[in-house]
C-alpha positions, 0 to 999 in steps of 0.5 A: 481844690483837689479832686478825684478822677471821674472814673478809675480808668482815667488814673490808670491811663495817665499813669500807664502812659508815664509810668517810668517818670511817675513810679520808676517802673517800666510798663509791661502790660495793662489789664493782664488776664491771669490764668487761674480758676478764679480768674482776674485782671491785673490792672498794670504789670511792670518792672522797676528800676532794680528789676523787681516785678511790680503790680499796680492796682488802681481805685478811684476813691477809698477801697478797703479791698485794694490791698487784698486784691493786689496780694491775691494777684501777687501770689499768682505772680510768684507762683507763675514766674515763667509766665512773667519772665516770658512777658519781660523777655518779649517786651524788654529783652533777654537781659532784663528777663535774666535779671528779675529780682524775685526776692522783692516783688512789689505791689503799688496801690494807687487810690483817691485815699487810704484809711489808717487801717490800710496803712497799718495793714501793709505793715503786717505783711511780708510783701513790699507794698506802697500805698499812693494817693493821687489827686487832680488839681484843675484840668492840667495838674496831677500829683502822687503822694506816698501814704505808706511804704513797706519793704517786704522780707522773704526768708530767702530775700533776707538771707541774700540781703545779709549775704550781699550787704552784711557779714561777707562785705565786712569780712572782704573789705573791712576797715575804714571804707566799710565803716564809711559805707555804713555811715552813708547807709544811716544818712540815706535811711535817715532822710525820711520815714518812708525810705526803703532799701532794695538789695541787689548783689551789685548795689543797694538802692534807696527808694521813696517810690522811685530810687533816689540813691544807689550805694555800691559796695565799698572799694579799697579807697572809696565809697561810690553813690549814684544819685538822681540829681541832674549833673548840670545843676551841680558844680562838679568837683573832680574826685568828688562828683562826676557826670555819668550820663550815658555811661554804664554803671550799676544802679541808677542815677546820672550823678556819681559821688565819690566818698573817701572821708567823713568830710566827704560824707558831710559835704555830700549830704545836701546832694543826698537831700536834693535827690531824695526830694526829687524822688 
């Protein structure tokens, strides 16, 4: 039977020790003290796969205050960018600090459960918020389940998204590959109701809690997607799928899929589903 943690700190310690595997977030700090008149401690700070700042707040059971508490900390974070940038530089290096995605900071709330009012509340905010339910099964098994996930949109972030993914892309590329990229987008978003997009200049990431696909802006003769599928588990086909483990590329994922036709998109959909399920 599923059960709650004995204490909140047990959940926090477990997730912080495996944050990248569980949440797709690189761990930066625990119980981070914020410097403001009212004070407070951010449970966990991190940086996600796309370079977005992440605040993680934990509650043992159901707690109506967890969202508001996290949003309070996020307001502090976006008003103290230099402090966070310095933390990233010290922990992850200068390159990571220079590529922080400030248009899409995230709040992840991990709790024993949430109410329907919590799920509704996150949809009323402009911020990116994930509500994640944890459960213990016996002594050795632990699960995380996304209850609600919303991608926030600041005015600046929306302009950047349109500039990177919309009109300029179509004007510059145009034609069949642009249409194929739009079809890929529709398929990836349609894999589930909890899929969110995160736009960077070099790619568009598709997330559940973690990235499961990264779509590169269309090239002249092909569209490239990177997936979180183990290349060793796939029969690689030259010109269609490629193992890029250890090779530098934009986005995340070790399986590269090259699409040139609608037929390629059809045969890629099972790979898309595998990657979505793994995330």
